[in-house]
N, C-alpha and C positions, 0 to 999 in steps of 0.2 A: 808484370806491371812495374812501372817506375813512377816516382813521384812526378806530378804534373803541375807546372805552374799555371796561373791564371791565364787564359788564352790571349788576352790583349797584350801580354808581355812576351809572347813566344817569338813574334816577328818584328818586334819594336827595334828598329835600327837606331843607333845613337844619332842626335843632331849634330850638325856639322858647326864647328866653332873656329875663331881666329886664335892666334896665340901659338907660339912654338917655344919649346924648351931649349932648342939648340942655341947656345950663346954665340955661335960662330956666324950666325946669319943676322941681318938687319931686319927687325920684326915691325912691319907697318899695318899688321892684320888686326890689331886691337885698338880700342880707344883708351886705354889706361893712360893717366897723365904721364908725360915725359919728364916731369920735374922730380927731383929728389924729395923723398918724404922729409917733413920737418925733423930736425935732430931730436927734438923733445919726444916726438912720437916713437921714433926708433928706439931711444933710450927706454921709454916705458915698455916696449916689447921685450927688450933685452933683459930688463930687470924683473920680469913677471916671475912669480914663485911657481916653479915647476914641480915642487915637492908636495903640493896640496891640490886637492880637487878644486876646480873653479866653481863658482855659483852655478847650480844646475841649470837655471833659466836665465843666466847672464844678467842678474838683477843690477849690478853696478853699471852695465852698459845701458840697460832700459832706463835707469834713473837719469843718467847723463843725457841720453837722447830725448827723453820726456821733457826735460828742462830746455833742451835746444828747440823743441817744437811746441812748447807750452801746453803739454798734456800730461796726464798721470802715467806712472810706469806700467800700469795694467793695460795701457793703450799701445804698448810697444812689444814686438817679439823680435828677438835677435836671432841671427842665423849665420851658418858657416858660408857666407856669400849670400846675395839676394836670390841666387838660383835655388838655394835650399828652401827658401821661403815660397818661391813659385811652386815647388812641388808640394810643400806643406799646405799651401792654399788649395791646390787641386784635390789633395786628400781629404781636406776638411769640408769642401763645399761642392766638389764635382762627384765622381764616382759612377758605378753602374746605374743605368737608367736616367742619368742626368746629362745635360749637354753644356759645353763651354763654347765661348765665342772668342775668336782671336782676330785682331784688326791687323792685317798683313799688308806688305812684307813685314816680318818681325822676327825677333829672337826666337830660335827654334825651340827653346825649352817650354814655352807656354803650350804649344801643341803636344810636346813630348809628355809633359807632366799630365795633361788632361787625359791622353791616351792611356798612359800607365795607370791612371785611376780608374779606368773603365768607362770613362765618360765618351760620348761622341763630340765631334768638334765642328763647329760652324766657322768658315772662313769668310771674312768680309774684307775685300781688297781695296787698298788705296791705288788710285790710277796715277801713272806717271804721265808727264814729267813732273807735274805739280805735287802729286802725293798728298793731296788735301784729305783732312779727316772726313770720311764718309758717313757723317752723322745720320743722313736720312736712310742709308742702306743698313746701318746698325740698327736704327729704330725698327725698320721693316723686318729684320731677322728676329729681333726681340718680340715683335707682335705675332710672327708666324708660329712660334713654339717657345715653351718656357726655357730660358737660359739661366743655368745656376750661377755662373761666374763668367765675367768678360774681361779679357786682358787687352789693355791699351798701353803701348810703349810710348813715353812722352818725355823729351823729344824722341822721335822715332829712330830706331836702329834697325835698317840702315838708311832710312830715307831723309833723316835729319830735319823733318818737319815737326810742328808741335800742334796737337789738337787743341782748339780753344777751350779753355777751362770752363767757360760758360756753357759750351755745348755738352761737355761731359757732365757737369752738374745738372743740366736740364734732362739729360738721358737718365741719370741716377734717380731724379725725382719722379720721372714719368714711369720707370720700371723698378719699384722699390724692393721686389723680390730678387733681383739680380745683384750679385756682388760685383762691383766694377773695381778691377785691380789696376792701378795706374803705376806703371813701372817707370820710375823717375831716377834710375840708377845713373844716368849721365847728366841729370838736370844741373847739378852743382858746377859742371864744366861748361855750360852753355850761358851766353849773355842773354839778359832780358827775358828769361823764361821763369814765370813765377809757379810755384806749386799749386796743384788743384786743391781747393778748400776741402776740408774734411766733411763727412756726412755720414749718416746711419748705415749706408750700403756702399761706402767708398773706403778703399784701403790703398795706401801708398807704400811703394817699395823704393828703398834707397840702398846704394853700395857705398860704404866708406873706403873701400880699398881702391877704387878707381880714382877717386879725387886725390888721394894721398899716395898713389903708385906703390901699393902693396898688395897686388892680386894674389900672390902666394900665401898670404896670411888668411884670407877668407873671412870677410865680415860684411854683413848686410843687416838691414832691419826693416820691419814692417810698422806702419802707423795706421791704426784703425781704432773704431770704437771697442770698448773693453770686451764685450760679448764676442765680436769677430776675432780680436786678438786671442781670446782665451780659447777659441775653437782651433785656431792655427797652432797655438802653443801646444794643445793636447796631442797634436799629431807628431810632435818632435820628441826625440829621446832626451834624457838629461844630459847635460855636460856637452851639448852639441857645439858650443863656442868654447875654444881653448882659453886657457889662462892668458897667453900672449895676445890672442885677438880681443879678450876682454879688456886687457890693459889698453890696447890701442883704441878701442871703442870709447873708453872713458876719456883718454886724452884727446882723441880725434873730435869728439863732440864738443869739447872746450875750444880746440883750435880752429875748427871750421869757420866760425864767425870772424876770426882774426885773419886767417890766411885765404879764405875762399875768393874774395875779390882779386887779390894779387895772382892767385893761381889761374883764375879765368882770363886775366889780362895778359899774362905770359903766354898761355896756350893760344889765345887769339893772335898774339903777335907772331908766334911760330906758324899758325895756320896760314895767316896772310902771306908771310914769307914763302912757305911751301907752295902755296896756290900761284903767287907771282911767278915762281920758277917753273912750275909745271905748265902754266899758260902757254909758254913758248913751245911746248912739245905735245900738249894734249888739248889746248884750248881752255875754255871755262868749264868748271864743274857743274853738274846738274844741281847740287845743293852743297852747302858747307855750313858748319856749325860745330861749336864745341871743339872736340879733339878730332874731328873727321872732315874729310872731303869725299863726295861721291861723283864719280865720273861714268860716262857712258862711252863705250869703245866697241866697235864692231868685232875687233878680234880680241875680246877680253881675256878669254881662256888662254890664247897664245901668249899674250903679254904677261900673264901670271907665270906661265911656264918659263918664259925667256929671262924674266927678272929673277926666279928662283935659281936659275943656272948661274946667275951673276951674284948670288948670295943675298937676295932681297925677297922678303915675303909680303905680298899685299893680299887683300882678301877679295876673291872672286865672289860677287854677290849671287851667283847661280843658286847657291843653296837657300837664299832668300826668295827665289823665284824671279830673279833679275839676271838673266844669263849675259846680258850685254853690259853689265854695270860692274864697276870696281869701287871698293870702299877702302879709303886709305886713313890710317890713324896718324896723327902728327907725332913726330919724334923731335929729338933736340936738333939744333941748327946744324951741327956737322952731319948727322945722319940724313937730314932733309936735303942737304946739299949734295950728298953722295947719290941718294935716290934720284934727284933731278939729273945729275951728270950721267948716270947709267942709263936713265930712261932716254936721254937725248942720243946716247950712242945707239940704242935700239932703233930709234926712229930714223937716225941717219943710215 
């Protein structure tokens, strides 16, 4: 006999993600900001004291983020990226004998974390091309059977639409025993999208490394009521956020109100420019917003392969359940122009 893991983990294949480590390719497969991180934030990371343990629950970050959101520090949980907190939420509120709901197409880690916890998964799908939030279908699923936790990505990745805040709040009030987790990791990069207001069964997820272009640092946080935050924190080990990441969190929370609007404006300008260039070879996107463009193409898989041969990586949305769609993350102007030129060569 050999040691046996829990059965739900034996055949759990990893989720598919964008992002490549190879610096020789142009990577359009993620939505990380293409702008350089503020010098002050980079300096804070470099000056972090690596000779001491950081605070075990990242209290300096929680205090800085709490001030940003006008809550108390016990309402904040910090993580090594928002994805760590997705898994922590699943451990705290899902598990064997419980069910989780995911509004799809969506980030693969919601389903991954729920399955790893031992929970069953209910999929409520947004229909293209509008990809409107399926409020009635979500309500019907919640009425059919108890749902412990529901994940909603807002703005949606990859669909780039935003569920109306009032519909989410109404659902949360109607189903008070369900924890609604609203993933707003990309919200700071989108124009005119306000955060969902807090509530007793609402939790918000944010990433600080996307807006400041530091994905290798890994830093995210959760905002919820103190009891929810305490349960999530209890699933995490001490020192899960490193000293450099904590230094970045404290500085980033202070800089976000100062730099956020300028970052959004610059990204919008780059997105409009890339969209204009690609219109000549691809037509109009299905949706656009923040750092992303979403296109539909009959030969999506072949286009991905042919661009990769030319040193460019884009995201085939097949892993989201959209085999005819491509998602592009905006890069700097020079990279964007290179993409347009090489794509035009393919079309020709």
